C-alpha positions as CSV (number, residue, x, y, z in Angstrom):
1,M,0.0,0.0,0.0
2,K,1.2,3.4,-0.9
3,K,2.0,5.9,1.9
4,P,-0.5,8.8,1.8
5,K,1.1,12.2,1.0
6,L,0.5,14.9,3.6
7,S,-0.3,18.2,1.9
8,L,-0.8,21.3,3.9
9,G,-1.7,23.5,1.0
10,K,0.3,25.3,-1.6
11,G,4.1,24.9,-0.9
12,G,3.7,22.0,1.5
13,M,4.9,22.3,5.1
14,K,7.1,25.4,4.4
15,G,4.2,27.3,2.7
16,F,1.9,26.4,5.7
17,L,4.3,27.8,8.2
18,V,4.9,30.9,6.2
19,Q,1.2,31.6,6.0
20,N,0.3,30.7,9.6
21,V,3.3,31.3,11.8
22,E,1.8,34.5,13.3
23,K,-1.4,32.6,14.2
24,I,0.6,30.0,15.9
25,V,2.6,32.6,17.9
26,F,-0.6,34.4,18.8
27,G,-2.2,31.1,20.1
28,V,0.9,30.4,22.2
29,A,0.8,33.9,23.7
30,V,-2.9,33.7,24.5
31,F,-2.3,30.3,26.1
32,M,0.5,31.7,28.3
33,V,-1.6,34.6,29.3
34,I,-4.4,32.2,30.5
35,V,-1.8,30.1,32.4
36,F,-0.4,33.2,34.1
37,V,-3.8,34.5,35.1
38,Y,-4.8,31.1,36.4
39,M,-1.5,30.9,38.4
40,G,-2.1,34.4,39.8
41,F,-5.5,33.4,41.2
42,R,-4.0,30.4,42.9
43,I,-1.4,32.4,44.9
44,K,-2.0,32.8,48.6
45,S,-3.2,36.3,49.6
46,Y,-1.0,38.6,51.6
47,D,-1.0,38.0,55.4
48,T,-3.1,40.6,57.0
49,S,-1.4,40.2,60.4
50,K,1.6,42.0,59.0
51,T,1.1,45.8,59.5
52,P,3.5,48.7,59.5
53,D,3.1,49.2,63.2
54,K,4.2,45.6,63.9
55,L,7.2,46.2,61.6
56,K,8.1,49.3,63.5
57,S,7.9,47.5,66.9
58,L,10.1,44.6,65.5
59,A,12.7,47.2,64.3
60,A,12.7,48.9,67.7
61,R,13.1,45.6,69.4
62,A,16.1,44.8,67.1
63,V,17.7,48.1,67.9
64,S,17.3,47.6,71.6
65,H,18.9,44.2,71.3
66,I,21.8,45.6,69.4
67,N,22.4,48.3,72.0
68,E,22.4,45.8,74.9
69,P,25.7,45.3,76.7
70,T,28.4,43.6,74.7
71,A,30.5,40.7,75.7
72,D,33.3,43.0,77.0
73,E,31.0,44.6,79.5
74,I,29.6,41.2,80.6
75,L,33.1,39.7,81.0
76,K,34.1,42.6,83.3
77,E,31.3,41.5,85.7
78,R,32.2,37.8,85.6
79,K,34.9,36.1,87.6
80,P,36.8,33.0,86.6
81,R,35.3,29.8,87.8
82,A,36.7,28.2,90.9
83,G,37.6,25.0,89.2
84,K,39.4,22.4,91.3
85,G,40.2,24.2,94.5
86,G,39.8,27.7,93.1
87,Q,43.5,28.2,92.3
88,Y,43.3,28.9,88.6
89,E,46.2,31.3,88.3
90,T,48.6,29.2,90.4
91,R,47.7,26.0,88.4
92,V,48.4,27.8,85.1
93,Q,51.8,29.0,86.4
94,Q,52.7,25.6,87.7
95,Q,51.8,23.9,84.4
96,S,53.7,26.6,82.4
97,A,56.8,25.8,84.5
98,V,56.6,22.1,83.7
99,T,56.6,22.7,80.0
100,D,60.0,23.1,78.3
101,P,59.9,26.2,76.1
102,G,63.0,25.1,74.2
103,A,61.0,22.3,72.5
104,Y,58.9,25.0,70.8
105,S,61.7,27.4,69.7
106,I,62.1,28.2,66.0
107,T,65.3,26.6,64.6
108,V,65.2,28.4,61.2
109,P,65.1,32.2,61.0
110,W,62.0,33.7,59.5
111,D,63.9,35.9,57.1
112,P,67.2,34.4,56.4
113,P,69.9,36.5,54.8
114,A,70.5,35.9,51.1
115,G,73.2,33.3,50.6
116,G,73.5,32.6,54.3
117,S,73.2,29.3,56.1
118,H,69.7,28.2,56.8
119,G,70.4,25.6,59.4
120,T,71.5,27.8,62.3
121,V,69.9,27.0,65.6
122,I,68.5,29.8,67.7
123,L,68.2,29.1,71.4
C-alpha cells in the first residue's frame, strides 16, 4: 500500500508555516496569558497580620537588642570559675613551669639573609 502524502496547501509544510506562523505565535501567547492569570489566582493572599506598626515594633526591638551590653561589659562582671580548688592562676603558672619552652623554639630564621646558612639553631 502506498503511503498517503501529507499536503498542507500550496508549498507543503514550508508554505503552511509561512502563511500561519503569526497565528501559531498568537495562540501560544494567549495560552501563556491564560496560564499566568490562572496561576495568579492560585497564589495565597497577603498575610493581613503584618502591619506597618508591627514592623516598627520589630525594628525597635532589634535596635534595643543591638544596644544591649556587649561581651566585654559582661566579661568585666564575671569572675573565673573556681575549678578544682579555686586556684586557677597558680595552676596555670605551675603547668607553664613544667613545659619546656625550648621544645617550641624556632630553629630556622623567619627571614634568612641571602646566601647565608639556613640551618642555624636559635636558642
